[in-house]
ZADO-1210 file (C-alpha; in nm, 4 decimals, padded with zeros to 6 digits):
<atoms>
<atom x="-00.6004" y="01.4149" z="-01.7625" code="MET" pos="1"/>
<atom x="-00.3904" y="01.6959" z="-01.9110" code="MET" pos="2"/>
<atom x="-00.0110" y="01.6730" z="-01.9095" code="ILE" pos="3"/>
<atom x="00.1750" y="02.0029" z="-01.8925" code="ASN" pos="4"/>
<atom x="00.5177" y="02.0912" z="-02.0266" code="ASP" pos="5"/>
<atom x="00.6568" y="02.1521" z="-01.6777" code="PHE" pos="6"/>
<atom x="00.5947" y="01.7916" z="-01.5745" code="GLU" pos="7"/>
<atom x="00.7563" y="01.6621" z="-01.8915" code="ILE" pos="8"/>
<atom x="01.0540" y="01.8916" z="-01.8307" code="LEU" pos="9"/>
<atom x="01.1089" y="01.7503" z="-01.4803" code="ILE" pos="10"/>
<atom x="01.0971" y="01.3907" z="-01.6031" code="LEU" pos="11"/>
<atom x="01.3276" y="01.4761" z="-01.8915" code="ASP" pos="12"/>
<atom x="01.5799" y="01.6357" z="-01.6548" code="LEU" pos="13"/>
<atom x="01.5735" y="01.3298" z="-01.4281" code="LEU" pos="14"/>
<atom x="01.6309" y="01.1070" z="-01.7288" code="ASP" pos="15"/>
<atom x="01.9251" y="01.3161" z="-01.8466" code="LYS" pos="16"/>
<atom x="02.0717" y="01.3244" z="-01.4950" code="PHE" pos="17"/>
<atom x="02.0578" y="00.9463" z="-01.4799" code="ASP" pos="18"/>
<atom x="02.2441" y="00.9209" z="-01.8116" code="SER" pos="19"/>
<atom x="02.5453" y="01.0875" z="-01.6444" code="LEU" pos="20"/>
<atom x="02.5986" y="00.7646" z="-01.4510" code="PHE" pos="21"/>
<atom x="02.5899" y="00.5277" z="-01.7484" code="ASP" pos="22"/>
<atom x="02.9461" y="00.4173" z="-01.6726" code="SER" pos="23"/>
<atom x="02.8337" y="00.2963" z="-01.3280" code="LEU" pos="24"/>
<atom x="02.5701" y="00.0458" z="-01.4329" code="SER" pos="25"/>
<atom x="02.4613" y="-00.2962" z="-01.3104" code="ILE" pos="26"/>
<atom x="02.2178" y="-00.5175" z="-01.5018" code="ALA" pos="27"/>
<atom x="02.1289" y="-00.2384" z="-01.7404" code="GLY" pos="28"/>
<atom x="02.0585" y="00.0282" z="-01.4771" code="ALA" pos="29"/>
<atom x="02.2803" y="00.2904" z="-01.3160" code="THR" pos="30"/>
<atom x="02.3739" y="00.2641" z="-00.9483" code="LEU" pos="31"/>
<atom x="02.1711" y="00.5738" z="-00.8635" code="ILE" pos="32"/>
<atom x="01.8692" y="00.4197" z="-01.0342" code="THR" pos="33"/>
<atom x="01.9111" y="00.1096" z="-00.8175" code="TRP" pos="34"/>
<atom x="01.9208" y="00.3391" z="-00.5150" code="PHE" pos="35"/>
<atom x="01.5866" y="00.4926" z="-00.6120" code="TRP" pos="36"/>
<atom x="01.4452" y="00.1484" z="-00.6801" code="PHE" pos="37"/>
<atom x="01.5358" y="00.0558" z="-00.3213" code="PHE" pos="38"/>
<atom x="01.3744" y="00.3735" z="-00.1877" code="ILE" pos="39"/>
<atom x="01.0522" y="00.3127" z="-00.3794" code="THR" pos="40"/>
<atom x="00.9967" y="-00.0136" z="-00.1898" code="GLN" pos="41"/>
<atom x="00.8972" y="00.1899" z="00.1178" code="PHE" pos="42"/>
<atom x="00.5670" y="00.2569" z="-00.0567" code="GLY" pos="43"/>
<atom x="00.5108" y="-00.1042" z="-00.1586" code="ASP" pos="44"/>
<atom x="00.2324" y="-00.3261" z="-00.0213" code="LYS" pos="45"/>
<atom x="00.4743" y="-00.5698" z="00.1426" code="PHE" pos="46"/>
<atom x="00.6328" y="-00.2906" z="00.3458" code="ILE" pos="47"/>
<atom x="00.3087" y="-00.1390" z="00.4717" code="PHE" pos="48"/>
<atom x="00.1605" y="-00.4806" z="00.5515" code="LEU" pos="49"/>
<atom x="00.4789" y="-00.5720" z="00.7358" code="GLY" pos="50"/>
<atom x="00.4864" y="-00.2541" z="00.9449" code="ILE" pos="51"/>
<atom x="00.1138" y="-00.2698" z="01.0247" code="MET" pos="52"/>
<atom x="00.1391" y="-00.6302" z="01.1382" code="LEU" pos="53"/>
<atom x="00.4606" y="-00.5631" z="01.3315" code="LEU" pos="54"/>
<atom x="00.2690" y="-00.3071" z="01.5357" code="PHE" pos="55"/>
<atom x="-00.0403" y="-00.5256" z="01.5613" code="TYR" pos="56"/>
<atom x="00.1382" y="-00.8488" z="01.6538" code="TRP" pos="57"/>
<atom x="00.4308" y="-00.7261" z="01.8612" code="CYS" pos="58"/>
<atom x="00.4436" y="-00.3564" z="01.9553" code="LEU" pos="59"/>
<atom x="00.0971" y="-00.2165" z="02.0249" code="ASN" pos="60"/>
<atom x="-00.2149" y="-00.3933" z="01.9004" code="LYS" pos="61"/>
<atom x="-00.4373" y="-00.0853" z="01.9212" code="GLU" pos="62"/>
<atom x="-00.1934" y="00.1353" z="01.7315" code="LYS" pos="63"/>
<atom x="-00.1500" y="-00.1356" z="01.4703" code="GLY" pos="64"/>
<atom x="-00.5249" y="-00.1490" z="01.4192" code="GLU" pos="65"/>
<atom x="-00.5508" y="00.2289" z="01.3872" code="LYS" pos="66"/>
<atom x="-00.2633" y="00.2461" z="01.1388" code="ILE" pos="67"/>
<atom x="-00.4258" y="-00.0324" z="00.9364" code="ALA" pos="68"/>
<atom x="-00.7572" y="00.1571" z="00.9349" code="PHE" pos="69"/>
<atom x="-00.5793" y="00.4607" z="00.7886" code="ALA" pos="70"/>
<atom x="-00.3923" y="00.2521" z="00.5320" code="MET" pos="71"/>
<atom x="-00.6922" y="00.0584" z="00.4029" code="PHE" pos="72"/>
<atom x="-00.8985" y="00.3761" z="00.3815" code="THR" pos="73"/>
<atom x="-00.6223" y="00.5472" z="00.1862" code="SER" pos="74"/>
<atom x="-00.5751" y="00.2507" z="-00.0480" code="ILE" pos="75"/>
<atom x="-00.9480" y="00.2451" z="-00.1217" code="SER" pos="76"/>
<atom x="-00.9538" y="00.6159" z="-00.2052" code="ILE" pos="77"/>
<atom x="-00.6462" y="00.5756" z="-00.4247" code="ASN" pos="78"/>
<atom x="-00.8001" y="00.2840" z="-00.6161" code="SER" pos="79"/>
<atom x="-01.1185" y="00.4815" z="-00.6829" code="LEU" pos="80"/>
<atom x="-00.9291" y="00.7859" z="-00.8089" code="LEU" pos="81"/>
<atom x="-00.7105" y="00.5717" z="-01.0335" code="LYS" pos="82"/>
<atom x="-01.0192" y="00.4065" z="-01.1789" code="PHE" pos="83"/>
<atom x="-01.2142" y="00.7231" z="-01.2538" code="PHE" pos="84"/>
<atom x="-00.9267" y="00.9516" z="-01.3597" code="VAL" pos="85"/>
<atom x="-00.7579" y="00.6910" z="-01.5785" code="GLY" pos="86"/>
<atom x="-00.4353" y="00.8795" z="-01.6455" code="ARG" pos="87"/>
<atom x="-00.1741" y="00.6894" z="-01.8466" code="THR" pos="88"/>
<atom x="00.1761" y="00.6482" z="-01.7049" code="ARG" pos="89"/>
<atom x="00.4761" y="00.8466" z="-01.8349" code="PRO" pos="90"/>
<atom x="00.6321" y="00.5488" z="-02.0126" code="PHE" pos="91"/>
<atom x="00.3041" y="00.5008" z="-02.2030" code="GLU" pos="92"/>
<atom x="00.2871" y="00.8650" z="-02.3099" code="TYR" pos="93"/>
<atom x="00.4451" y="00.9917" z="-02.6308" code="SER" pos="94"/>
<atom x="00.4252" y="01.2868" z="-02.8641" code="ASN" pos="95"/>
<atom x="00.6483" y="01.4620" z="-03.1137" code="GLY" pos="96"/>
<atom x="00.8693" y="01.6313" z="-02.8544" code="SER" pos="97"/>
<atom x="00.8985" y="01.3772" z="-02.5753" code="TYR" pos="98"/>
<atom x="00.8874" y="01.0060" z="-02.5118" code="LYS" pos="99"/>
<atom x="00.9863" y="00.8919" z="-02.1658" code="HIS" pos="100"/>
<atom x="01.1260" y="00.5408" z="-02.1155" code="ILE" pos="101"/>
<atom x="01.0951" y="00.3623" z="-01.7845" code="ARG" pos="102"/>
<atom x="01.4388" y="00.2581" z="-01.6609" code="LYS" pos="103"/>
<atom x="01.3693" y="-00.0709" z="-01.4862" code="LEU" pos="104"/>
<atom x="01.0940" y="-00.2434" z="-01.6840" code="PRO" pos="105"/>
<atom x="01.1911" y="-00.5874" z="-01.5544" code="SER" pos="106"/>
<atom x="01.1860" y="-00.4813" z="-01.1892" code="LEU" pos="107"/>
<atom x="00.9425" y="-00.1950" z="-01.1416" code="ASP" pos="108"/>
<atom x="00.6324" y="-00.3641" z="-01.2783" code="SER" pos="109"/>
<atom x="00.4045" y="-00.0627" z="-01.2416" code="ALA" pos="110"/>
<atom x="00.0578" y="-00.1431" z="-01.3707" code="GLY" pos="111"/>
<atom x="-00.2778" y="00.0252" z="-01.3915" code="GLY" pos="112"/>
<atom x="-00.3260" y="00.3975" z="-01.4208" code="THR" pos="113"/>
<atom x="-00.1034" y="00.6753" z="-01.2947" code="SER" pos="114"/>
<atom x="-00.3021" y="00.9296" z="-01.0912" code="PHE" pos="115"/>
<atom x="-00.2510" y="00.9546" z="-00.8009" code="PRO" pos="116"/>
<atom x="00.0704" y="00.7721" z="-00.7137" code="SER" pos="117"/>
<atom x="-00.0117" y="00.4717" z="-00.4955" code="GLY" pos="118"/>
<atom x="00.3409" y="00.4344" z="-00.3582" code="HIS" pos="119"/>
<atom x="00.3592" y="00.8038" z="-00.2669" code="SER" pos="120"/>
<atom x="00.0177" y="00.7940" z="-00.1019" code="GLN" pos="121"/>
<atom x="00.0967" y="00.4692" z="00.0801" code="ASN" pos="122"/>
<atom x="00.4223" y="00.6085" z="00.2173" code="ALA" pos="123"/>
<atom x="00.2586" y="00.9347" z="00.3261" code="ALA" pos="124"/>
<atom x="-00.0305" y="00.7560" z="00.4980" code="THR" pos="125"/>
<atom x="00.1762" y="00.4868" z="00.6657" code="LEU" pos="126"/>
<atom x="00.4679" y="00.6872" z="00.7964" code="PHE" pos="127"/>
<atom x="00.2674" y="00.9928" z="00.8985" code="SER" pos="128"/>
<atom x="00.0324" y="00.7580" z="01.0877" code="SER" pos="129"/>
<atom x="00.3273" y="00.5977" z="01.2627" code="VAL" pos="130"/>
<atom x="00.4640" y="00.9427" z="01.3497" code="ALA" pos="131"/>
<atom x="00.1263" y="01.0561" z="01.4862" code="LEU" pos="132"/>
<atom x="00.0961" y="00.7517" z="01.7097" code="HIS" pos="133"/>
<atom x="00.4585" y="00.7248" z="01.8224" code="GLU" pos="134"/>
<atom x="00.5300" y="01.0947" z="01.8849" code="ARG" pos="135"/>
<atom x="00.9109" y="01.0933" z="01.9018" code="ASN" pos="136"/>
<atom x="01.1809" y="01.2806" z="01.7121" code="SER" pos="137"/>
<atom x="01.3378" y="00.9775" z="01.5442" code="PHE" pos="138"/>
<atom x="01.0048" y="00.8579" z="01.4028" code="THR" pos="139"/>
<atom x="00.9095" y="01.2077" z="01.2882" code="LEU" pos="140"/>
<atom x="01.2397" y="01.2739" z="01.1087" code="ILE" pos="141"/>
<atom x="01.2469" y="00.9265" z="00.9514" code="SER" pos="142"/>
<atom x="00.8887" y="00.9663" z="00.8316" code="SER" pos="143"/>
<atom x="00.9583" y="01.3072" z="00.6745" code="ILE" pos="144"/>
<atom x="01.2621" y="01.1677" z="00.4902" code="VAL" pos="145"/>
<atom x="01.0737" y="00.8655" z="00.3552" code="ILE" pos="146"/>
<atom x="00.7637" y="01.0645" z="00.2602" code="ILE" pos="147"/>
<atom x="00.9916" y="01.3017" z="00.0666" code="THR" pos="148"/>
<atom x="01.2092" y="01.0420" z="-00.1057" code="LEU" pos="149"/>
<atom x="00.9460" y="00.7913" z="-00.2194" code="VAL" pos="150"/>
<atom x="00.7684" y="01.0396" z="-00.4536" code="PRO" pos="151"/>
<atom x="01.1055" y="01.1368" z="-00.6024" code="ILE" pos="152"/>
<atom x="01.1792" y="00.7694" z="-00.6642" code="SER" pos="153"/>
<atom x="00.8502" y="00.7259" z="-00.8521" code="ARG" pos="154"/>
<atom x="00.9386" y="01.0118" z="-01.0855" code="MET" pos="155"/>
<atom x="01.2998" y="00.9027" z="-01.1218" code="TYR" pos="156"/>
<atom x="01.1942" y="00.5524" z="-01.2237" code="LEU" pos="157"/>
<atom x="00.9648" y="00.7066" z="-01.4843" code="GLY" pos="158"/>
<atom x="00.6380" y="00.5566" z="-01.3577" code="VAL" pos="159"/>
<atom x="00.4677" y="00.8760" z="-01.2324" code="HIS" pos="160"/>
<atom x="00.4304" y="01.2432" z="-01.3173" code="TYR" pos="161"/>
<atom x="00.5083" y="01.5102" z="-01.0544" code="PRO" pos="162"/>
<atom x="00.1387" y="01.5863" z="-01.0004" code="THR" pos="163"/>
<atom x="00.0716" y="01.2155" z="-00.9404" code="ASP" pos="164"/>
<atom x="00.3150" y="01.2133" z="-00.6504" code="THR" pos="165"/>
<atom x="00.2220" y="01.5547" z="-00.5073" code="ILE" pos="166"/>
<atom x="-00.1479" y="01.4715" z="-00.4953" code="VAL" pos="167"/>
<atom x="-00.0727" y="01.1235" z="-00.3638" code="GLY" pos="168"/>
<atom x="00.1266" y="01.2626" z="-00.0722" code="VAL" pos="169"/>
<atom x="-00.1378" y="01.5252" z="-00.0014" code="GLY" pos="170"/>
<atom x="-00.4197" y="01.2712" z="00.0099" code="ILE" pos="171"/>
<atom x="-00.2107" y="01.0378" z="00.2242" code="GLY" pos="172"/>
<atom x="-00.1387" y="01.3053" z="00.4839" code="LEU" pos="173"/>
<atom x="-00.5010" y="01.4220" z="00.4994" code="VAL" pos="174"/>
<atom x="-00.6373" y="01.0662" z="00.5310" code="VAL" pos="175"/>
<atom x="-00.3790" y="00.9821" z="00.7950" code="SER" pos="176"/>
<atom x="-00.4727" y="01.2799" z="01.0115" code="TYR" pos="177"/>
<atom x="-00.8492" y="01.2371" z="00.9715" code="LEU" pos="178"/>
<atom x="-00.8360" y="00.8671" z="01.0564" code="ILE" pos="179"/>
<atom x="-00.6083" y="00.9477" z="01.3494" code="TYR" pos="180"/>
<atom x="-00.8760" y="01.1824" z="01.4868" code="LEU" pos="181"/>
<atom x="-01.1559" y="00.9327" z="01.4252" code="ILE" pos="182"/>
<atom x="-00.9700" y="00.6379" z="01.5748" code="SER" pos="183"/>
<atom x="-00.8578" y="00.8435" z="01.8740" code="THR" pos="184"/>
<atom x="-01.1878" y="01.0007" z="01.9734" code="TYR" pos="185"/>
<atom x="-01.4314" y="00.7383" z="01.8403" code="CYS" pos="186"/>
<atom x="-01.2380" y="00.4178" z="01.9042" code="TYR" pos="187"/>
<atom x="-01.5178" y="00.2624" z="02.1092" code="GLU" pos="188"/>
<atom x="-01.7510" y="00.3036" z="01.8106" code="ARG" pos="189"/>
<atom x="-01.4952" y="00.1940" z="01.5551" code="LYS" pos="190"/>
<atom x="-01.7082" y="-00.0761" z="01.3907" code="PHE" pos="191"/>
<atom x="-01.9648" y="00.1855" z="01.2907" code="ILE" pos="192"/>
<atom x="-01.6942" y="00.3545" z="01.0840" code="PHE" pos="193"/>
<atom x="-01.5501" y="00.0253" z="00.9566" code="TYR" pos="194"/>
<atom x="-01.8820" y="-00.1080" z="00.8345" code="ILE" pos="195"/>
<atom x="-01.9934" y="00.2331" z="00.7089" code="GLY" pos="196"/>
<atom x="-01.6861" y="00.2597" z="00.4894" code="PHE" pos="197"/>
<atom x="-01.7435" y="-00.0884" z="00.3451" code="LEU" pos="198"/>
<atom x="-02.1034" y="00.0053" z="00.2645" code="VAL" pos="199"/>
<atom x="-01.9860" y="00.3224" z="00.0870" code="LEU" pos="200"/>
<atom x="-01.7299" y="00.1271" z="-00.1139" code="LEU" pos="201"/>
<atom x="-01.9588" y="-00.1608" z="-00.2148" code="PHE" pos="202"/>
<atom x="-02.1478" y="00.0179" z="-00.4996" code="PRO" pos="203"/>
<atom x="-01.8147" y="00.0821" z="-00.6708" code="PHE" pos="204"/>
<atom x="-01.7547" y="-00.2941" z="-00.6786" code="LEU" pos="205"/>
<atom x="-02.0728" y="-00.3421" z="-00.8779" code="LEU" pos="206"/>
<atom x="-01.9846" y="-00.0525" z="-01.1087" code="TYR" pos="207"/>
<atom x="-01.6337" y="-00.1811" z="-01.1859" code="SER" pos="208"/>
<atom x="-01.6916" y="-00.5579" z="-01.1731" code="ILE" pos="209"/>
<atom x="-01.6537" y="-00.6051" z="-01.5494" code="ASN" pos="210"/>
<atom x="-01.3609" y="-00.3663" z="-01.5923" code="ASN" pos="211"/>
<atom x="-00.9948" y="-00.4805" z="-01.5701" code="PRO" pos="212"/>
<atom x="-00.9060" y="-00.1529" z="-01.3950" code="GLU" pos="213"/>
<atom x="-01.1511" y="-00.2511" z="-01.1216" code="GLY" pos="214"/>
<atom x="-00.8830" y="-00.4895" z="-00.9942" code="HIS" pos="215"/>
<atom x="-00.7528" y="-00.2325" z="-00.7460" code="TYR" pos="216"/>
<atom x="-01.0990" y="-00.1480" z="-00.6140" code="ILE" pos="217"/>
<atom x="-01.1636" y="-00.5173" z="-00.5478" code="PHE" pos="218"/>
<atom x="-00.8210" y="-00.5513" z="-00.3879" code="MET" pos="219"/>
<atom x="-00.8803" y="-00.2584" z="-00.1522" code="SER" pos="220"/>
<atom x="-01.2292" y="-00.3800" z="-00.0610" code="PHE" pos="221"/>
<atom x="-01.0916" y="-00.7270" z="00.0101" code="GLY" pos="222"/>
<atom x="-00.8171" y="-00.5918" z="00.2347" code="LEU" pos="223"/>
<atom x="-01.0644" y="-00.3759" z="00.4261" code="PHE" pos="224"/>
<atom x="-01.3230" y="-00.6544" z="00.4580" code="LEU" pos="225"/>
<atom x="-01.0682" y="-00.9049" z="00.5892" code="GLY" pos="226"/>
<atom x="-00.9373" y="-00.6456" z="00.8325" code="PHE" pos="227"/>
<atom x="-01.2846" y="-00.5682" z="00.9731" code="VAL" pos="228"/>
<atom x="-01.3797" y="-00.9348" z="01.0131" code="VAL" pos="229"/>
<atom x="-01.0369" y="-01.0188" z="01.1564" code="GLY" pos="230"/>
<atom x="-01.0452" y="-00.7396" z="01.4158" code="VAL" pos="231"/>
<atom x="-01.3996" y="-00.8379" z="01.5143" code="PHE" pos="232"/>
<atom x="-01.2928" y="-01.1998" z="01.5673" code="ILE" pos="233"/>
<atom x="-00.9852" y="-01.0933" z="01.7607" code="GLU" pos="234"/>
<atom x="-01.1784" y="-00.8545" z="01.9853" code="ASN" pos="235"/>
<atom x="-01.4605" y="-01.0979" z="02.0602" code="LYS" pos="236"/>
<atom x="-01.2857" y="-01.4342" z="02.0723" code="CYS" pos="237"/>
<atom x="-00.9093" y="-01.3949" z="02.1096" code="ILE" pos="238"/>
<atom x="-00.8002" y="-01.0672" z="02.2701" code="ASN" pos="239"/>
<atom x="-00.4259" y="-01.1387" z="02.2667" code="PHE" pos="240"/>
<atom x="-00.1759" y="-00.8964" z="02.4194" code="THR" pos="241"/>
<atom x="00.1531" y="-00.7438" z="02.3059" code="CYS" pos="242"/>
<atom x="00.2727" y="-00.7337" z="02.6662" code="ASN" pos="243"/>
<atom x="00.4990" y="-01.0362" z="02.6203" code="VAL" pos="244"/>
<atom x="00.8709" y="-01.1134" z="02.6198" code="ARG" pos="245"/>
<atom x="01.0884" y="-01.0069" z="02.3251" code="THR" pos="246"/>
<atom x="01.1557" y="-01.3712" z="02.2409" code="SER" pos="247"/>
<atom x="00.7806" y="-01.4313" z="02.2161" code="THR" pos="248"/>
<atom x="00.7408" y="-01.1338" z="01.9831" code="LYS" pos="249"/>
<atom x="01.0200" y="-01.2657" z="01.7647" code="PHE" pos="250"/>
<atom x="00.8521" y="-01.6066" z="01.7563" code="LEU" pos="251"/>
<atom x="00.5267" y="-01.4437" z="01.6473" code="ARG" pos="252"/>
<atom x="00.7003" y="-01.3029" z="01.3407" code="CYS" pos="253"/>
<atom x="00.8612" y="-01.6407" z="01.2689" code="LEU" pos="254"/>
<atom x="00.5155" y="-01.7992" z="01.2767" code="ILE" pos="255"/>
<atom x="00.3042" y="-01.5297" z="01.1121" code="GLY" pos="256"/>
<atom x="00.5224" y="-01.4180" z="00.8225" code="VAL" pos="257"/>
<atom x="00.5710" y="-01.7668" z="00.6674" code="PRO" pos="258"/>
<atom x="00.1976" y="-01.8380" z="00.6956" code="ILE" pos="259"/>
<atom x="00.1159" y="-01.5185" z="00.5053" code="LEU" pos="260"/>
<atom x="00.3948" y="-01.5790" z="00.2518" code="ALA" pos="261"/>
<atom x="00.2823" y="-01.9347" z="00.1743" code="VAL" pos="262"/>
<atom x="-00.0799" y="-01.8183" z="00.1493" code="THR" pos="263"/>
<atom x="00.0177" y="-01.5427" z="-00.0947" code="TYR" pos="264"/>
<atom x="00.2113" y="-01.7898" z="-00.3133" code="VAL" pos="265"/>
<atom x="-00.0760" y="-02.0396" z="-00.3138" code="LEU" pos="266"/>
<atom x="-00.3228" y="-01.7662" z="-00.4085" code="ILE" pos="267"/>
<atom x="-00.0959" y="-01.6572" z="-00.6951" code="SER" pos="268"/>
<atom x="-00.0601" y="-02.0155" z="-00.8210" code="VAL" pos="269"/>
<atom x="-00.4349" y="-02.0751" z="-00.8123" code="ILE" pos="270"/>
<atom x="-00.4937" y="-01.7477" z="-00.9974" code="LYS" pos="271"/>
<atom x="-00.2734" y="-01.8656" z="-01.2845" code="SER" pos="272"/>
<atom x="-00.5214" y="-02.1485" z="-01.3510" code="PHE" pos="273"/>
<atom x="-00.8287" y="-01.9265" z="-01.3606" code="LEU" pos="274"/>
<atom x="-00.9934" y="-01.8571" z="-01.6978" code="PRO" pos="275"/>
<atom x="-00.9292" y="-01.5130" z="-01.8433" code="ASP" pos="276"/>
<atom x="-01.2636" y="-01.3642" z="-01.7387" code="ILE" pos="277"/>
<atom x="-01.2583" y="-01.0138" z="-01.5906" code="VAL" pos="278"/>
<atom x="-01.5505" y="-01.0641" z="-01.3499" code="ILE" pos="279"/>
<atom x="-01.4011" y="-01.3858" z="-01.2156" code="LEU" pos="280"/>
<atom x="-01.0562" y="-01.2302" z="-01.1761" code="GLU" pos="281"/>
<atom x="-01.1943" y="-00.9306" z="-00.9875" code="ASN" pos="282"/>
<atom x="-01.3995" y="-01.1477" z="-00.7513" code="ILE" pos="283"/>
<atom x="-01.1009" y="-01.3757" z="-00.6932" code="TYR" pos="284"/>
<atom x="-00.8845" y="-01.0712" z="-00.6178" code="THR" pos="285"/>
<atom x="-01.1331" y="-00.9563" z="-00.3547" code="CYS" pos="286"/>
<atom x="-01.1523" y="-01.3007" z="-00.1923" code="ILE" pos="287"/>
<atom x="-00.7737" y="-01.3450" z="-00.2014" code="SER" pos="288"/>
<atom x="-00.6909" y="-01.0193" z="-00.0285" code="TYR" pos="289"/>
<atom x="-00.9733" y="-01.0741" z="00.2213" code="SER" pos="290"/>
<atom x="-00.8104" y="-01.4037" z="00.3210" code="ILE" pos="291"/>
<atom x="-00.4666" y="-01.2453" z="00.3595" code="ILE" pos="292"/>
<atom x="-00.6021" y="-00.9603" z="00.5718" code="SER" pos="293"/>
<atom x="-00.8218" y="-01.1933" z="00.7770" code="LEU" pos="294"/>
<atom x="-00.5257" y="-01.4176" z="00.8486" code="LEU" pos="295"/>
<atom x="-00.3115" y="-01.1269" z="00.9644" code="GLY" pos="296"/>
<atom x="-00.5671" y="-00.9593" z="01.1879" code="PHE" pos="297"/>
<atom x="-00.7897" y="-01.2440" z="01.3046" code="GLY" pos="298"/>
<atom x="-00.6632" y="-01.5980" z="01.2485" code="ILE" pos="299"/>
<atom x="-00.2892" y="-01.5880" z="01.3142" code="ILE" pos="300"/>
<atom x="-00.3434" y="-01.3978" z="01.6457" code="PRO" pos="301"/>
<atom x="-00.5314" y="-01.7101" z="01.7674" code="PHE" pos="302"/>
<atom x="-00.1933" y="-01.8869" z="01.7655" code="ILE" pos="303"/>
<atom x="-00.0436" y="-01.6046" z="01.9714" code="PHE" pos="304"/>
<atom x="-00.3101" y="-01.6515" z="02.2375" code="LYS" pos="305"/>
<atom x="-00.1872" y="-02.0062" z="02.2920" code="LYS" pos="306"/>
<atom x="00.1731" y="-01.8971" z="02.3434" code="GLN" pos="307"/>
<atom x="00.3279" y="-01.8556" z="02.6847" code="LYS" pos="308"/>
<atom x="00.4392" y="-01.5067" z="02.7740" code="ARG" pos="309"/>
</atoms>
């Protein structure tokens, strides 16, 4: 993908602006860089999983499911675009006039390709979905602020070009609104859309199975598959409610979050023992994220059903 001088100019200006704060540095990074590193976390997978499950477990199960549908759809689209466009990141790009250096290499472990920005797209999808479902001024204003700041943070940290973030936000907003319409007016036929999307995504698994960059496609498919199976189990066998006391909701988080955290650690440990074979790693990625999603949307809610209100 072509890189234009205007994008390089913006990144160069951000880099020079950051250098003005060299005297206010901690652990090799300026204070303002640490600020942007904090902001960028609002597009991270742990944040969107946490907010989705907070809605699903404690606030409004139906809204949580709809927000998750939008997120997993958006993540899948992002992974496909990253795979087929294959744009290198700014800190990997160099020529005679410009060479951008990422500021927090030990903390912001951005991997894979650059276009479009996953964090920017995640933030746009998640927070616009929340705003669409909640419909209040505080949520709307907060969402606008976050959706604006996260893309800036990705450029400031040197891991994305301006067009990466602009397109990421645009896709996120469009996906959020389309899924909002689908989940609002076709909610009773939701599994047709869920399964249909998995069927559409499956051929791309076969196409990318022997490619290291296929990791994100397998991750997104795993998340979506676990979500669909989990929601089906919950709807047919569990059917818990969020109409419970605040103390019960708090207890749900105390139960659910550690289970997911321990599972994630165990999956990471097991992965470290796997042989370095791309096909095996991609399949394991798919299975791993399916388990995490299935736990969150189908298995852990079984515990909630046994709780007293």
